[in-house]
Backbone bond lengths (Angstrom), bond angles and torsions (degrees), N, CA, C in turn:
res aa  C-N    CA-C-N  psi(-1)  N-CA   C-N-CA  omega(-1)  CA-C   N-CA-C  phi
1 M - - - 1.450 - - 1.528 111.02 -
2 I 1.322 116.26 -38.99 1.458 120.41 -179.93 1.534 109.82 -67.22
3 D 1.311 116.60 -37.41 1.467 119.53 177.48 1.520 110.98 -62.36
4 Y 1.321 116.18 -40.34 1.471 120.42 178.84 1.530 110.45 -62.21
5 L 1.327 117.40 -44.40 1.470 121.10 179.29 1.529 111.30 -64.26
6 R 1.332 116.16 -38.72 1.459 119.63 179.26 1.529 110.27 -65.80
7 I 1.322 117.10 -41.71 1.466 121.02 178.40 1.521 110.46 -63.24
8 M 1.323 117.01 -43.76 1.466 120.95 179.33 1.529 111.22 -63.61
9 L 1.333 117.10 -40.76 1.466 120.92 179.17 1.529 110.26 -65.88
10 N 1.312 117.93 -42.87 1.468 121.13 178.09 1.526 111.12 -64.04
11 A 1.318 116.91 -38.87 1.465 120.50 178.32 1.525 110.14 -65.42
12 R 1.315 117.58 -40.69 1.463 120.89 179.29 1.528 110.87 -65.66
13 L 1.333 117.43 -41.01 1.462 120.32 178.20 1.523 111.30 -66.03
14 A 1.321 117.07 -39.11 1.463 120.64 178.45 1.525 110.14 -65.54
15 K 1.313 116.74 -38.00 1.465 120.95 178.68 1.526 110.53 -65.14
16 M 1.319 117.92 -37.42 1.466 121.56 178.95 1.531 110.92 -67.44
17 D 1.327 116.76 -35.90 1.464 120.63 -179.21 1.527 111.09 -68.08
18 E 1.308 118.34 -29.74 1.457 120.92 -178.03 1.521 112.33 -69.20
19 R 1.315 118.04 -28.39 1.460 119.80 -179.41 1.526 111.49 -62.48
20 G 1.308 117.94 -43.90 1.456 121.28 179.23 1.519 111.98 -68.03
21 A 1.296 116.41 -37.38 1.467 120.51 -179.57 1.528 110.83 -66.20
22 S 1.320 117.44 -35.36 1.457 118.56 -178.38 1.525 110.87 -67.89
23 A 1.325 117.77 -35.02 1.464 120.41 177.35 1.527 110.30 -64.45
24 V 1.306 116.71 -40.30 1.465 120.82 178.16 1.526 109.53 -66.38
25 E 1.303 116.65 -41.03 1.469 119.93 179.58 1.523 111.19 -64.19
26 Y 1.329 117.44 -41.09 1.464 120.10 177.13 1.526 110.66 -64.03
27 G 1.315 117.38 -39.07 1.464 120.73 177.37 1.517 111.87 -62.22
28 L 1.316 116.48 -42.84 1.463 120.34 178.19 1.524 111.19 -66.62
29 L 1.323 116.76 -37.58 1.457 120.72 178.39 1.528 110.87 -64.22
30 I 1.318 117.31 -43.53 1.463 121.25 178.63 1.528 110.57 -65.22
31 A 1.320 117.11 -41.32 1.464 120.08 177.96 1.527 111.18 -63.47
32 G 1.316 117.30 -39.19 1.471 120.97 177.97 1.521 112.06 -65.15
33 I 1.332 116.58 -42.44 1.463 120.30 178.56 1.520 110.21 -64.50
34 A 1.331 116.97 -41.89 1.466 120.38 178.48 1.529 110.77 -62.10
35 A 1.315 117.31 -40.20 1.465 120.55 179.15 1.528 111.15 -64.70
36 V 1.326 117.44 -39.76 1.468 120.84 178.25 1.528 110.31 -64.75
37 I 1.327 117.27 -40.46 1.466 120.63 178.87 1.517 110.76 -63.84
38 V 1.328 117.41 -43.56 1.466 120.85 179.78 1.525 110.37 -62.58
39 V 1.313 117.40 -43.92 1.470 120.88 179.90 1.524 110.01 -63.71
40 A 1.334 117.85 -41.17 1.461 121.09 -179.99 1.525 111.31 -64.91
41 V 1.318 117.17 -41.41 1.466 120.35 179.82 1.521 110.54 -66.28
42 V 1.321 117.11 -42.57 1.469 119.86 179.57 1.527 110.79 -66.77
43 A 1.321 116.90 -39.57 1.467 120.14 -177.20 1.527 111.96 -74.26
44 L 1.326 117.90 -39.48 1.456 121.04 -174.95 1.527 113.55 -95.66
45 G 1.312 118.01 -7.15 1.462 121.54 -178.12 1.519 114.02 -55.23
46 P 1.323 118.84 -52.85 1.465 119.69 179.94 1.537 113.32 -62.77
47 V 1.314 117.50 -35.35 1.463 121.05 179.87 1.530 109.99 -65.44
48 I 1.318 116.29 -44.96 1.464 120.69 -179.78 1.525 110.73 -67.85
49 K 1.325 116.85 -39.71 1.469 119.99 178.25 1.527 110.17 -62.12
50 S 1.315 117.16 -41.62 1.460 121.21 178.40 1.531 111.01 -63.43
51 A 1.311 117.33 -41.00 1.465 120.70 179.61 1.521 110.52 -63.21
52 F 1.330 117.78 -43.16 1.458 120.70 178.55 1.523 111.64 -66.75
53 S 1.319 117.11 -37.78 1.467 120.40 178.57 1.529 110.67 -64.75
54 N 1.331 117.00 -43.22 1.460 120.83 178.32 1.525 111.34 -63.11
55 T 1.327 116.14 -40.84 1.460 120.61 178.36 1.516 110.71 -64.04
56 C 1.309 117.14 -43.26 1.460 121.30 179.78 1.531 111.01 -64.61
57 T 1.306 116.90 -41.18 1.460 120.56 178.63 1.525 110.64 -63.37
58 S 1.330 116.43 -40.47 1.461 120.49 178.60 1.526 111.20 -64.70
59 I 1.300 117.01 -41.15 1.469 121.04 179.57 1.522 110.38 -66.69
60 K 1.321 116.93 -41.71 1.466 120.04 178.69 1.520 110.89 -62.07
61 G 1.309 116.96 -39.77 1.461 120.56 -179.71 1.515 112.31 -69.32
62 A 1.316 117.29 -37.74 1.461 121.51 -178.06 1.529 111.59 -76.95
63 A 1.321 117.01 -30.95 1.478 119.95 -176.05 1.521 111.61 -79.74
64 S 1.269 118.19 -21.72 1.469 125.37 -178.11 1.535 111.91 49.34
65 T 1.319 114.68 39.76 1.465 120.23 174.65 1.516 107.76 -123.61
66 T 1.264 115.77 -179.45 1.460 119.85 179.56 1.529 109.93 -94.41
67 A 1.317 117.43 50.65 1.463 121.82 178.13 1.532 109.07 -71.99
68 T 1.295 115.29 147.54 1.464 119.49 178.16 1.513 109.64 -118.13
69 C 1.292 115.35 148.74 1.466 121.63 176.06 1.520 107.49 -103.41
70 A 1.298 115.12 128.07 1.473 119.43 -179.93 1.492 110.67 -93.93
């Protein structure tokens, strides 16, 4: 009977320890996702800017007005 109580107590303590670990794991997961987003924005930023500039130039040429690209 004492062994059963000891096993139950150890299981309860182990269950309590997992709650704190999951919060840390979620924090690390969010930090990893944020890092991937930052890397993607830095890597793809010039490509996207170039695409928008080309599109704006094409629109200005086709519209034959004095439109400006901001």
